[in-house]
DRENDO-1510 file (C-alpha; in Angstrom, 1 decimal, always signed):
<recs>
REC; n; res; u; v; w
REC; 1; MET; +0.0; +0.0; +0.0 .
REC; 2; LEU; +2.9; +2.4; +0.8 .
REC; 3; ARG; +4.2; +1.9; -2.8 .
REC; 4; GLU; +0.8; +2.9; -4.2 .
REC; 5; ILE; +0.7; +6.1; -2.0 .
REC; 6; LEU; +4.2; +7.1; -2.9 .
REC; 7; HIS; +3.4; +6.6; -6.6 .
REC; 8; LEU; +0.3; +8.8; -6.4 .
REC; 9; VAL; +2.1; +11.6; -4.5 .
REC; 10; ARG; +5.0; +11.5; -6.9 .
REC; 11; HIS; +3.0; +11.9; -10.0 .
REC; 12; SER; +0.0; +14.1; -8.9 .
REC; 13; PRO; +1.6; +17.5; -9.5 .
REC; 14; ALA; +2.5; +16.7; -13.1 .
REC; 15; THR; -0.9; +15.3; -13.8 .
REC; 16; LEU; -2.6; +18.4; -12.4 .
REC; 17; LEU; -0.5; +20.5; -14.6 .
REC; 18; LEU; -1.4; +18.4; -17.6 .
REC; 19; ARG; -5.1; +18.8; -16.7 .
REC; 20; ARG; -4.8; +22.6; -17.0 .
REC; 21; ARG; -3.2; +22.4; -20.4 .
REC; 22; LEU; -5.1; +19.6; -22.2 .
REC; 23; SER; -8.7; +18.9; -23.1 .
REC; 24; GLN; -10.3; +16.0; -21.3 .
REC; 25; ALA; -9.8; +13.7; -24.4 .
REC; 26; GLU; -6.2; +14.8; -24.8 .
REC; 27; LEU; -5.5; +14.1; -21.1 .
REC; 28; TYR; -7.2; +10.7; -21.3 .
REC; 29; ASP; -5.2; +9.7; -24.3 .
REC; 30; THR; -1.9; +10.9; -22.8 .
REC; 31; LEU; -2.4; +9.1; -19.5 .
REC; 32; MET; -3.9; +5.9; -20.9 .
REC; 33; LEU; -1.2; +5.6; -23.6 .
REC; 34; ARG; +1.4; +5.8; -20.8 .
REC; 35; SER; -0.5; +3.1; -19.0 .
REC; 36; ASP; -0.5; +1.0; -22.2 .
REC; 37; GLU; +3.3; +1.3; -22.4 .
REC; 38; ALA; +3.6; +0.3; -18.7 .
REC; 39; GLY; +1.8; -3.0; -19.3 .
REC; 40; PHE; -1.9; -2.2; -19.7 .
REC; 41; ALA; -1.8; -2.9; -23.5 .
REC; 42; ASP; -1.0; -6.6; -22.7 .
REC; 43; GLU; -4.1; -6.9; -20.7 .
REC; 44; ARG; -6.2; -5.3; -23.5 .
REC; 45; ARG; -4.8; -7.8; -25.9 .
REC; 46; ARG; -5.5; -10.7; -23.6 .
REC; 47; LEU; -9.0; -9.5; -22.9 .
REC; 48; VAL; -10.2; -9.7; -26.5 .
REC; 49; ALA; -7.8; -12.4; -27.9 .
REC; 50; ALA; -10.5; -15.1; -28.2 .
REC; 51; ILE; -13.4; -12.8; -29.2 .
REC; 52; SER; -14.9; -12.9; -32.7 .
REC; 53; GLY; -18.3; -12.3; -34.4 .
REC; 54; ASN; -20.7; -9.5; -33.5 .
REC; 55; VAL; -19.3; -7.5; -30.6 .
REC; 56; VAL; -20.4; -4.4; -28.7 .
REC; 57; GLU; -17.9; -2.3; -26.7 .
REC; 58; LEU; -19.5; -0.2; -24.0 .
REC; 59; GLY; -17.8; +3.1; -23.2 .
REC; 60; CYS; -15.3; +2.9; -26.0 .
REC; 61; GLY; -13.7; +6.2; -25.0 .
REC; 62; THR; -11.2; +7.3; -27.6 .
REC; 63; GLY; -10.9; +3.9; -29.2 .
REC; 64; LEU; -7.8; +2.6; -27.5 .
REC; 65; MET; -9.1; -0.9; -27.5 .
REC; 66; PHE; -9.6; -1.0; -31.3 .
REC; 67; PRO; -6.1; -2.2; -32.3 .
REC; 68; TYR; -6.5; -5.4; -30.4 .
REC; 69; TYR; -9.7; -6.7; -32.1 .
REC; 70; ALA; -9.1; -9.4; -34.7 .
REC; 71; ASN; -10.4; -9.1; -38.3 .
REC; 72; THR; -13.1; -11.6; -37.4 .
REC; 73; VAL; -14.8; -9.0; -35.3 .
REC; 74; LYS; -17.7; -6.8; -36.3 .
REC; 75; LEU; -17.7; -4.2; -33.6 .
REC; 76; LEU; -20.3; -1.6; -32.5 .
REC; 77; ALA; -18.4; +0.9; -30.2 .
REC; 78; ILE; -20.5; +3.2; -28.2 .
REC; 79; ASP; -19.8; +6.2; -25.9 .
REC; 80; LEU; -21.6; +9.4; -24.7 .
REC; 81; ASP; -18.6; +11.8; -24.9 .
REC; 82; GLN; -18.5; +13.5; -28.3 .
REC; 83; GLU; -14.9; +14.6; -28.0 .
REC; 84; PHE; -13.8; +11.1; -27.2 .
REC; 85; LEU; -15.9; +9.7; -30.1 .
REC; 86; ALA; -14.2; +12.0; -32.6 .
REC; 87; ARG; -10.9; +10.4; -31.7 .
REC; 88; ALA; -12.5; +6.9; -31.7 .
REC; 89; HIS; -13.7; +7.5; -35.3 .
REC; 90; GLU; -10.1; +8.2; -36.3 .
REC; 91; ARG; -8.8; +5.1; -34.7 .
REC; 92; ALA; -11.6; +2.9; -36.2 .
REC; 93; ARG; -10.3; +3.7; -39.7 .
REC; 94; SER; -6.9; +2.1; -39.0 .
REC; 95; ALA; -8.2; -1.0; -37.2 .
REC; 96; VAL; -8.4; -4.5; -38.8 .
REC; 97; ALA; -11.8; -5.1; -37.3 .
REC; 98; ARG; -14.9; -3.7; -38.9 .
REC; 99; ILE; -15.9; -0.9; -36.5 .
REC; 100; GLU; -18.9; +1.3; -36.3 .
REC; 101; VAL; -18.6; +4.1; -33.7 .
REC; 102; ARG; -21.9; +5.5; -32.4 .
REC; 103; HIS; -23.1; +7.9; -29.8 .
REC; 104; ALA; -25.2; +5.8; -27.3 .
REC; 105; SER; -25.5; +4.9; -23.7 .
REC; 106; ALA; -24.3; +1.7; -22.0 .
REC; 107; ASP; -27.6; +1.5; -20.2 .
REC; 108; ALA; -29.6; +1.5; -23.5 .
REC; 109; ILE; -27.5; -0.5; -26.0 .
REC; 110; PRO; -28.9; +0.1; -29.5 .
REC; 111; VAL; -28.9; -3.6; -30.7 .
REC; 112; ALA; -31.5; -6.3; -30.6 .
REC; 113; ASP; -32.0; -8.9; -27.9 .
REC; 114; HIS; -29.6; -11.9; -28.0 .
REC; 115; SER; -27.8; -10.6; -31.1 .
REC; 116; GLN; -24.2; -10.3; -29.9 .
REC; 117; ASP; -21.4; -12.8; -29.5 .
REC; 118; ALA; -19.6; -10.7; -26.9 .
REC; 119; VAL; -19.8; -7.5; -24.9 .
REC; 120; VAL; -16.5; -5.7; -24.0 .
REC; 121; VAL; -16.2; -3.3; -21.1 .
REC; 122; SER; -13.0; -1.6; -20.2 .
REC; 123; LEU; -12.8; +0.9; -17.3 .
REC; 124; LEU; -16.4; +1.9; -17.5 .
REC; 125; LEU; -18.2; +0.4; -14.5 .
REC; 126; CYS; -16.3; +2.7; -12.1 .
REC; 127; SER; -18.3; +5.7; -13.5 .
REC; 128; VAL; -21.7; +4.6; -14.6 .
REC; 129; GLU; -24.7; +5.6; -12.4 .
REC; 130; ASN; -26.2; +2.1; -12.2 .
REC; 131; ILE; -23.9; -0.9; -12.7 .
REC; 132; GLU; -26.8; -3.4; -12.5 .
REC; 133; LYS; -28.6; -1.7; -15.3 .
REC; 134; VAL; -25.5; -1.8; -17.6 .
REC; 135; LEU; -24.9; -5.4; -16.8 .
REC; 136; GLY; -28.6; -6.1; -17.4 .
REC; 137; GLU; -28.3; -4.5; -20.8 .
REC; 138; ALA; -25.2; -6.6; -21.6 .
REC; 139; ARG; -27.1; -9.8; -20.7 .
REC; 140; ARG; -30.0; -8.7; -22.8 .
REC; 141; VAL; -28.0; -8.3; -26.0 .
REC; 142; LEU; -25.8; -11.4; -25.6 .
REC; 143; LYS; -26.6; -14.6; -27.3 .
REC; 144; PRO; -26.9; -17.7; -25.1 .
REC; 145; GLY; -23.4; -18.6; -24.0 .
REC; 146; GLY; -22.2; -15.1; -25.1 .
REC; 147; LYS; -19.1; -13.6; -23.4 .
REC; 148; LEU; -18.8; -10.6; -21.3 .
REC; 149; ALA; -15.2; -9.5; -21.1 .
REC; 150; LEU; -14.2; -6.8; -18.6 .
REC; 151; ILE; -11.2; -4.9; -17.3 .
REC; 152; GLU; -12.0; -2.8; -14.2 .
REC; 153; HIS; -10.2; -1.2; -11.3 .
REC; 154; VAL; -11.7; -2.4; -8.0 .
REC; 155; ARG; -11.9; -1.7; -4.3 .
REC; 156; SER; -8.9; -3.3; -2.5 .
REC; 157; ASP; -9.5; -6.4; -0.5 .
REC; 158; GLY; -7.0; -5.2; +2.1 .
REC; 159; ALA; -8.1; -4.6; +5.6 .
REC; 160; ILE; -6.6; -1.1; +5.6 .
REC; 161; ALA; -6.5; -0.2; +1.9 .
REC; 162; GLY; -10.2; -1.1; +1.3 .
REC; 163; PRO; -11.7; +1.2; +4.0 .
REC; 164; LEU; -9.2; +3.9; +3.1 .
REC; 165; MET; -10.5; +3.9; -0.5 .
REC; 166; ASP; -14.0; +4.3; +0.8 .
REC; 167; VAL; -12.9; +7.3; +2.8 .
REC; 168; LEU; -11.0; +8.9; -0.1 .
REC; 169; ASP; -13.6; +8.2; -2.8 .
REC; 170; PRO; -15.2; +11.7; -2.6 .
REC; 171; VAL; -11.8; +13.3; -3.0 .
REC; 172; TRP; -11.0; +11.1; -6.0 .
REC; 173; LEU; -14.4; +12.0; -7.5 .
REC; 174; TYR; -13.6; +15.7; -7.1 .
REC; 175; LEU; -10.2; +15.3; -8.7 .
REC; 176; ASN; -11.1; +13.2; -11.7 .
REC; 177; ARG; -14.4; +15.0; -12.5 .
REC; 178; GLN; -15.5; +12.1; -14.6 .
REC; 179; GLY; -17.7; +10.3; -12.1 .
REC; 180; CYS; -15.0; +7.7; -11.5 .
REC; 181; HIS; -15.3; +5.9; -8.2 .
REC; 182; MET; -12.2; +4.1; -6.7 .
REC; 183; ASN; -14.1; +1.7; -4.5 .
REC; 184; ARG; -16.6; -0.2; -6.6 .
REC; 185; ARG; -16.9; -4.0; -6.6 .
REC; 186; PRO; -18.2; -5.1; -10.0 .
REC; 187; LEU; -17.2; -8.7; -9.5 .
REC; 188; ASP; -19.8; -9.0; -6.7 .
REC; 189; LEU; -22.6; -8.0; -9.1 .
REC; 190; LEU; -21.9; -10.3; -12.0 .
REC; 191; THR; -23.5; -13.4; -10.5 .
REC; 192; ARG; -26.4; -11.3; -9.2 .
REC; 193; CYS; -27.0; -10.0; -12.7 .
REC; 194; GLY; -27.2; -13.4; -14.4 .
REC; 195; PHE; -23.6; -14.2; -15.4 .
REC; 196; VAL; -21.3; -17.1; -14.6 .
REC; 197; VAL; -17.8; -15.9; -13.9 .
REC; 198; GLU; -15.2; -18.0; -15.7 .
REC; 199; GLU; -12.0; -16.1; -15.1 .
REC; 200; VAL; -10.7; -13.4; -12.8 .
REC; 201; VAL; -7.1; -12.2; -13.3 .
REC; 202; PRO; -5.7; -9.6; -10.8 .
REC; 203; PHE; -3.1; -7.2; -12.0 .
REC; 204; GLN; -1.7; -3.8; -11.3 .
REC; 205; VAL; -0.1; -1.1; -13.5 .
REC; 206; PHE; +2.3; +1.6; -12.2 .
REC; 207; SER; +2.0; +4.3; -14.8 .
REC; 208; ALA; +3.0; +8.0; -14.6 .
REC; 209; GLY; -0.1; +10.1; -13.9 .
REC; 210; LEU; -2.6; +7.4; -12.8 .
REC; 211; PRO; -3.2; +5.8; -9.4 .
REC; 212; ALA; -2.0; +2.2; -9.2 .
REC; 213; PHE; -5.5; +0.8; -8.4 .
REC; 214; PRO; -6.1; -2.9; -8.0 .
REC; 215; MET; -7.3; -4.2; -11.4 .
REC; 216; ARG; -9.2; -7.2; -12.5 .
REC; 217; ARG; -9.4; -8.8; -16.0 .
REC; 218; MET; -12.7; -10.8; -16.0 .
REC; 219; LEU; -14.5; -13.1; -18.3 .
REC; 220; ALA; -18.1; -14.2; -17.8 .
REC; 221; THR; -20.9; -15.9; -19.7 .
REC; 222; VAL; -24.6; -15.6; -19.6 .
REC; 223; ARG; -26.1; -18.0; -17.1 .
REC; 224; PRO; -28.3; -20.6; -18.8 .
REC; 225; ALA; -32.0; -20.0; -18.2 .
</recs>
């Protein structure tokens, strides 16, 4: 835990300076590309390595997941932030997958019931208003046996770090101004929302400008009726 605190203190001044100079989309790209270089790109690649067919990515942001989809993927990528979507459109053009980028909400996915082979979620559930509603929508659009692939940062299981994240969450909300909570537990909700969890891989990335939150790469399937 001490390592994580020192990492945050060390990089916070430079991040705050960047925030004054860059737009939100520019800041997001800058920090996330650093994270990719520090190891997060490998987790993106593993997340979608076995995914093919009709796929929806919820909260696609600026399209940083796009290079990792195979040419067997037909992707609908949705987000609500127009500035992020402008960058996502550019990245979609150079991807090998067939990608349509659309302005839409994760709690009202614009596809038919049971029409998707997979739903991909990366760093979204920390900031949505209602996780259960988003997971319910994912379950609605997935085919029987369809895959839900997620990467999320989570509340620590540590006896000290977990409660500390609860206490500091309002401060983090104020600092990030994107509705991102540091103390959510999405894994606890997957079973409740009709999924069977097949894989959970813990990891952590120490990248300049971002907190080293506990991360989980998760794979779940729709529970049979």
